[in-house]
Kinemage of the C-alpha trace (Angstrom):
@kinemage 1
@onewidth
@group {chain A} dominant
@subgroup {mainchain}
@vectorlist {calphas} color= white
{ca unk a 1} P 94.269 112.317 101.939
{ca unk a 2} L 96.873 109.753 100.846
{ca unk a 3} L 100.189 110.038 102.662
{ca unk a 4} L 103.430 108.533 101.438
{ca unk a 5} L 106.848 108.617 103.000
{ca unk a 6} L 108.762 111.669 101.767
{ca unk a 7} L 111.737 111.923 104.145
{ca unk a 8} L 114.605 109.482 104.565
{ca unk a 9} L 117.722 109.426 106.698
{ca unk a 10} L 121.157 108.769 105.231
{ca unk a 11} L 120.996 105.341 106.885
{ca unk a 12} L 117.749 104.642 105.023
{ca unk a 13} L 119.476 105.547 101.751
{ca unk a 14} L 122.364 103.232 102.628
{ca unk a 15} L 120.006 100.346 103.314
{ca unk a 16} L 117.879 100.916 100.224
{ca unk a 17} L 120.728 101.509 97.756
{ca unk a 18} L 123.517 99.378 99.191
{ca unk a 19} L 125.862 102.399 99.113
{ca unk a 20} L 127.619 103.135 102.404
{ca unk a 21} L 126.628 106.372 104.162
{ca unk a 22} L 130.277 107.493 104.123
{ca unk a 23} L 130.357 107.097 100.326
{ca unk a 24} L 127.088 108.996 99.934
{ca unk a 25} L 128.571 111.887 101.921
{ca unk a 26} L 131.653 111.893 99.667
{ca unk a 27} L 129.460 111.926 96.549
{ca unk a 28} L 127.574 114.897 97.996
{ca unk a 29} L 130.657 116.882 98.953
{ca unk a 30} L 132.920 116.071 96.012
{ca unk a 31} L 130.417 115.760 93.169
{ca unk a 32} L 127.318 117.556 94.452
{ca unk a 33} L 125.195 114.559 93.348
{ca unk a 34} L 122.671 114.921 96.177
{ca unk a 35} L 121.443 117.971 98.062
{ca unk a 36} L 119.983 116.900 101.424
{ca unk a 37} L 117.823 119.043 103.600
{ca unk a 38} L 118.905 119.703 107.180
{ca unk a 39} L 116.907 119.482 110.387
{ca unk a 40} L 117.209 122.088 113.133
{ca unk a 41} L 119.870 119.853 114.660
{ca unk a 42} L 121.792 119.694 111.334
{ca unk a 43} L 120.848 116.087 110.528
{ca unk a 44} L 120.619 115.174 106.855
{ca unk a 45} L 117.213 114.242 105.429
{ca unk a 46} L 116.430 113.243 101.857
{ca unk a 47} L 113.235 113.331 99.834
{ca unk a 48} L 111.803 110.706 97.479
{ca unk a 49} L 113.421 112.362 94.453
{ca unk a 50} L 116.836 112.053 96.106
{ca unk a 51} L 116.228 108.376 96.829
{ca unk a 52} L 115.204 107.722 93.212
{ca unk a 53} L 118.245 109.655 91.945
{ca unk a 54} L 120.593 107.682 94.190
{ca unk a 55} L 119.097 104.382 92.980
{ca unk a 56} L 119.680 105.518 89.386
{ca unk a 57} L 123.242 106.597 90.192
{ca unk a 58} L 123.893 103.248 91.823
{ca unk a 59} L 122.527 101.447 88.774
{ca unk a 60} L 124.809 103.402 86.440
{ca unk a 61} L 127.816 102.906 88.702
{ca unk a 62} L 127.171 99.155 88.853
{ca unk a 63} L 127.082 99.126 85.051
{ca unk a 64} L 130.515 100.671 84.545
{ca unk a 65} L 129.904 104.417 84.818
{ca unk a 66} L 132.454 106.264 86.961
{ca unk a 67} L 131.017 108.628 89.546
{ca unk a 68} L 132.898 111.532 88.002
{ca unk a 69} L 131.179 110.852 84.664
{ca unk a 70} L 127.763 110.532 86.312
{ca unk a 71} L 128.334 113.871 88.048
{ca unk a 72} L 128.763 115.512 84.625
{ca unk a 73} L 125.269 114.383 83.584
{ca unk a 74} L 122.283 116.673 83.996
{ca unk a 75} L 119.283 115.758 86.142
{ca unk a 76} L 117.400 114.598 83.041
{ca unk a 77} L 120.344 112.727 81.518
{ca unk a 78} L 120.790 110.365 84.482
{ca unk a 79} L 117.422 108.548 84.126
{ca unk a 80} L 117.852 108.632 80.331
{ca unk a 81} L 121.190 106.791 80.611
{ca unk a 82} L 119.504 104.257 82.883
{ca unk a 83} L 116.837 103.650 80.235
{ca unk a 84} L 119.499 103.192 77.556
{ca unk a 85} L 121.275 100.518 79.600
{ca unk a 86} L 118.014 98.765 80.389
{ca unk a 87} L 117.189 98.542 76.689
{ca unk a 88} L 120.480 96.717 76.065
{ca unk a 89} L 120.818 94.563 79.172
{ca unk a 90} L 118.635 92.557 81.524
{ca unk a 91} L 116.269 94.576 83.668
{ca unk a 92} L 116.620 92.693 86.929
{ca unk a 93} L 118.417 95.217 89.159
{ca unk a 94} L 116.379 98.121 87.758
{ca unk a 95} L 113.158 96.181 88.391
{ca unk a 96} L 114.202 95.442 91.971
{ca unk a 97} L 114.786 99.156 92.558
{ca unk a 98} L 111.423 99.984 90.970
{ca unk a 99} L 109.667 97.458 93.202
{ca unk a 100} L 111.370 98.981 96.245
{ca unk a 101} L 110.115 102.428 95.247
{ca unk a 102} L 106.634 100.961 94.743
{ca unk a 103} L 106.823 99.476 98.226
{ca unk a 104} L 108.053 102.686 99.878
{ca unk a 105} L 105.239 104.727 98.302
{ca unk a 106} L 102.543 102.007 98.352
{ca unk a 107} L 102.355 102.466 94.577
{ca unk a 108} L 100.551 99.489 93.042
{ca unk a 109} L 100.546 101.068 89.576
{ca unk a 110} L 104.356 101.208 89.564
{ca unk a 111} L 104.484 97.591 90.709
{ca unk a 112} L 102.114 96.491 87.938
{ca unk a 113} L 103.943 98.462 85.226
{ca unk a 114} L 107.301 97.054 86.266
{ca unk a 115} L 105.957 93.515 86.383
{ca unk a 116} L 104.300 93.900 82.972
{ca unk a 117} L 107.614 95.036 81.456
{ca unk a 118} L 109.368 91.983 82.894
{ca unk a 119} L 106.783 89.605 81.430
{ca unk a 120} L 107.661 90.802 77.932
{ca unk a 121} L 111.019 89.036 78.178
{ca unk a 122} L 110.775 86.527 81.031
{ca unk a 123} L 108.612 83.633 82.126
{ca unk a 124} L 107.042 83.803 85.563
{ca unk a 125} L 109.637 81.359 86.934
{ca unk a 126} L 112.464 83.524 85.612
{ca unk a 127} L 110.922 86.633 87.175
{ca unk a 128} L 110.544 84.881 90.508
{ca unk a 129} L 114.107 83.529 90.585
{ca unk a 130} L 115.898 86.608 89.246
{ca unk a 131} L 113.781 89.430 90.707
{ca unk a 132} L 111.272 88.406 93.384
{ca unk a 133} L 113.610 86.182 95.417
{ca unk a 134} L 116.406 88.805 95.610
{ca unk a 135} L 113.794 91.466 96.343
{ca unk a 136} L 112.294 89.464 99.209
{ca unk a 137} L 115.773 88.877 100.609
{ca unk a 138} L 116.478 92.629 100.553
{ca unk a 139} L 113.109 93.378 102.111
{ca unk a 140} L 113.942 91.097 105.020
{ca unk a 141} L 117.108 93.094 105.687
{ca unk a 142} L 115.307 96.427 105.291
{ca unk a 143} L 112.703 95.331 107.825
{ca unk a 144} L 115.387 94.216 110.290
{ca unk a 145} L 117.137 97.588 110.051
{ca unk a 146} L 113.865 99.517 110.542
{ca unk a 147} L 114.172 101.101 107.088
{ca unk a 148} L 110.680 99.866 106.291
{ca unk a 149} L 107.755 98.871 108.490
{ca unk a 150} L 105.836 95.582 108.550
{ca unk a 151} L 103.115 97.407 106.581
{ca unk a 152} L 105.543 97.934 103.676
{ca unk a 153} L 106.524 94.267 103.795
{ca unk a 154} L 102.896 93.149 103.781
{ca unk a 155} L 102.050 95.466 100.890
{ca unk a 156} L 104.735 94.142 98.538
{ca unk a 157} L 104.291 90.541 99.703
{ca unk a 158} L 100.578 90.598 98.893
{ca unk a 159} L 101.257 91.960 95.402
{ca unk a 160} L 103.817 89.226 94.724
{ca unk a 161} L 101.425 86.630 96.097
{ca unk a 162} L 98.696 87.873 93.758
{ca unk a 163} L 100.981 87.291 90.769
{ca unk a 164} L 101.776 83.827 92.085
{ca unk a 165} L 98.136 82.898 92.474
{ca unk a 166} L 97.303 84.192 88.998
{ca unk a 167} L 100.162 82.159 87.535
{ca unk a 168} L 98.955 79.040 89.322
{ca unk a 169} L 95.431 79.641 88.043
{ca unk a 170} L 96.721 80.008 84.477
{ca unk a 171} L 98.124 76.486 84.667
{ca unk a 172} L 94.521 75.290 84.699
{ca unk a 173} L 93.154 72.000 85.909
{ca unk a 174} L 95.334 69.124 84.811
{ca unk a 175} L 93.209 66.227 83.618
{ca unk a 176} L 96.090 63.762 83.435
{ca unk a 177} L 98.412 64.768 86.244
{ca unk a 178} L 101.296 62.631 87.419
{ca unk a 179} L 99.877 60.753 90.421
{ca unk a 180} L 103.033 58.810 91.216
{ca unk a 181} L 103.315 61.044 94.272
{ca unk a 182} L 101.019 63.430 96.101
{ca unk a 183} L 102.772 66.580 97.330
{ca unk a 184} L 101.238 68.178 100.414
{ca unk a 185} L 102.484 71.719 100.996
{ca unk a 186} L 101.944 73.272 104.408
{ca unk a 187} L 103.462 75.568 107.019
{ca unk a 188} L 103.774 74.650 110.716
{ca unk a 189} L 101.819 76.265 113.529
{ca unk a 190} L 102.230 80.076 113.648
{ca unk a 191} L 104.209 80.209 110.393
{ca unk a 192} L 102.547 82.537 107.867
{ca unk a 193} L 105.276 83.283 105.274
{ca unk a 194} L 103.937 81.235 102.384
{ca unk a 195} L 105.313 82.902 99.226
{ca unk a 196} L 108.150 80.400 98.831
{ca unk a 197} L 105.769 77.519 99.390
{ca unk a 198} L 103.314 78.923 96.837
{ca unk a 199} L 106.090 79.119 94.274
{ca unk a 200} L 107.028 75.483 94.907
{ca unk a 201} L 103.365 74.621 94.400
{ca unk a 202} L 103.437 76.502 91.086
{ca unk a 203} L 106.575 74.646 89.930
{ca unk a 204} L 105.216 71.224 90.874
{ca unk a 205} L 101.880 71.856 89.172
{ca unk a 206} L 103.674 73.125 86.053
{ca unk a 207} L 105.488 69.748 85.942
{ca unk a 208} L 102.167 67.947 86.119
{ca unk a 209} L 102.368 66.713 89.707
{ca unk a 210} L 99.364 66.355 91.995
{ca unk a 211} L 99.615 68.937 94.783
{ca unk a 212} L 97.551 69.789 97.832
{ca unk a 213} L 98.299 73.285 99.124
{ca unk a 214} L 97.212 73.724 102.749
{ca unk a 215} L 98.974 77.019 103.459
{ca unk a 216} L 99.903 78.656 106.771
{ca unk a 217} L 99.782 77.390 110.342
{ca unk a 218} L 98.729 73.756 109.985
{ca unk a 219} L 98.860 71.603 113.149
{ca unk a 220} L 100.863 68.423 112.593
{ca unk a 221} L 98.120 66.138 113.908
{ca unk a 222} L 95.659 67.429 111.299
{ca unk a 223} L 97.853 66.157 108.480
{ca unk a 224} L 97.265 62.548 109.506
{ca unk a 225} L 93.758 62.700 108.015
{ca unk a 226} L 95.258 62.855 104.522
{ca unk a 227} L 96.176 59.172 104.724
{ca unk a 228} L 92.471 58.367 104.460
{ca unk a 229} L 92.613 59.677 100.887
{ca unk a 230} L 96.200 59.307 99.681
{ca unk a 231} L 99.268 57.186 100.140
{ca unk a 232} L 102.731 57.888 98.780
{ca unk a 233} L 102.677 61.406 100.279
{ca unk a 234} L 105.598 63.807 100.152
{ca unk a 235} L 105.153 66.639 102.639
{ca unk a 236} L 106.875 69.959 101.893
{ca unk a 237} L 107.246 72.775 104.408
{ca unk a 238} L 109.066 76.100 104.684
{ca unk a 239} L 110.472 77.151 108.103
{ca unk a 240} L 111.023 80.931 108.051
{ca unk a 241} L 110.132 82.066 111.581
{ca unk a 242} L 108.696 78.959 113.238
{ca unk a 243} L 109.263 76.502 114.830
{ca unk a 244} L 111.537 78.192 117.361
{ca unk a 245} L 115.194 77.127 117.219
{ca unk a 246} L 114.973 75.054 120.368
{ca unk a 247} L 111.835 73.279 119.128
{ca unk a 248} L 112.803 72.293 115.575
{ca unk a 249} L 114.388 68.931 116.400
{ca unk a 250} L 111.409 67.936 118.568
{ca unk a 251} L 109.013 69.027 115.817
{ca unk a 252} L 110.780 66.889 113.216
{ca unk a 253} L 110.950 63.915 115.596
{ca unk a 254} L 107.214 64.099 116.325
{ca unk a 255} L 106.402 64.568 112.648
{ca unk a 256} L 108.476 61.538 111.714
{ca unk a 257} L 106.818 59.306 114.312
{ca unk a 258} L 103.279 60.433 113.520
{ca unk a 259} L 103.262 60.930 109.752
{ca unk a 260} L 106.165 59.213 108.039
{ca unk a 261} L 104.559 55.884 108.768
{ca unk a 262} L 105.346 53.973 105.604
{ca unk a 263} L 108.165 53.604 103.128
{ca unk a 264} L 106.469 55.908 100.620
{ca unk a 265} L 106.170 59.037 102.790
{ca unk a 266} L 108.750 61.809 103.040
{ca unk a 267} L 109.199 65.287 104.506
{ca unk a 268} L 111.105 67.945 102.529
{ca unk a 269} L 112.129 71.104 104.398
{ca unk a 270} L 113.399 74.534 103.326
{ca unk a 271} L 113.854 77.945 104.930
{ca unk a 272} L 116.143 79.947 107.202
{ca unk a 273} L 115.292 77.860 110.239
{ca unk a 274} L 116.681 74.704 108.608
{ca unk a 275} L 120.164 76.052 107.825
{ca unk a 276} L 121.824 74.619 110.934
{ca unk a 277} L 120.172 71.201 110.795
{ca unk a 278} L 122.705 68.427 110.302
{ca unk a 279} L 121.557 65.901 107.673
{ca unk a 280} L 123.284 63.056 109.504
{ca unk a 281} L 121.075 63.646 112.556
{ca unk a 282} L 117.780 63.775 110.661
{ca unk a 283} L 115.373 60.838 110.357
{ca unk a 284} L 115.911 58.811 107.204
{ca unk a 285} L 112.857 60.163 105.407
{ca unk a 286} L 113.416 63.837 106.237
{ca unk a 287} L 115.479 65.889 103.804
{ca unk a 288} L 116.576 69.522 103.953
{ca unk a 289} L 117.119 71.599 100.796
{ca unk a 290} L 119.228 74.745 100.613
{ca unk a 291} L 117.083 76.310 97.908
{ca unk a 292} L 113.960 75.903 95.826
{ca unk a 293} L 116.169 75.149 92.804
{ca unk a 294} L 117.765 72.219 94.610
{ca unk a 295} L 114.388 70.818 95.620
{ca unk a 296} L 113.027 71.053 92.076
{ca unk a 297} L 116.059 69.129 90.769
{ca unk a 298} L 115.058 66.291 93.078
{ca unk a 299} L 111.670 65.949 91.412
């Protein structure tokens, strides 16, 4: 039998909707917008329908509807108003909420339907920038607050990765790619979060560059072998979890001494672990980028 999560705490609702628990309680008491169940110890619990309703209420409120006006709507009118707004405006925030519901319930059909709707109006790059990146950022916070489990994160990450890989495949084999530089994309030892790196690979290939995608957990020493086949290499890596904070400077120093051995080789870095790196203290041929957009502008 398939089992999905059907009960949520008020803290879960706060984390998933962005509405403070205190505000949710006020909406319940003053406007009767939600009707939680109570445990034997009088603790509020909410079902999936309540979560979906709150996400719809939040969407309407963020689009100019006063709570008092939303409270006057019937149960059926609330999702209908959401649909009306979606038909007139961009679908980004609604899609993010739909993807979160798909993640919570392990609902691949909902994910696929939502993605298909987005593709009617947006390119894959636009979907990634405006929907997937904000979604992944929210998922990171939800995981940290124990609102979701690592299994939820893996589920949605794999689905996003599948869309990435399909988009890369659709680019096809480029017969006349730009070989002025070879981009080698890799993650350091123990690092497995490769969605951002895959998207960079997609963007570079779409611009006609020659890329070599090596993926997660690549030992630095193994990269040296690439010089037997290519020169003018630009290495790109994404530090999300690893290296550890106290090992990053040593990692970059070793990388510089081993691999940035000629004037044509560079290392480009992105990710949370690079935020506190001071550019003035980095080797000359190592550059940190705050975002994927900034890196692409450099190309």
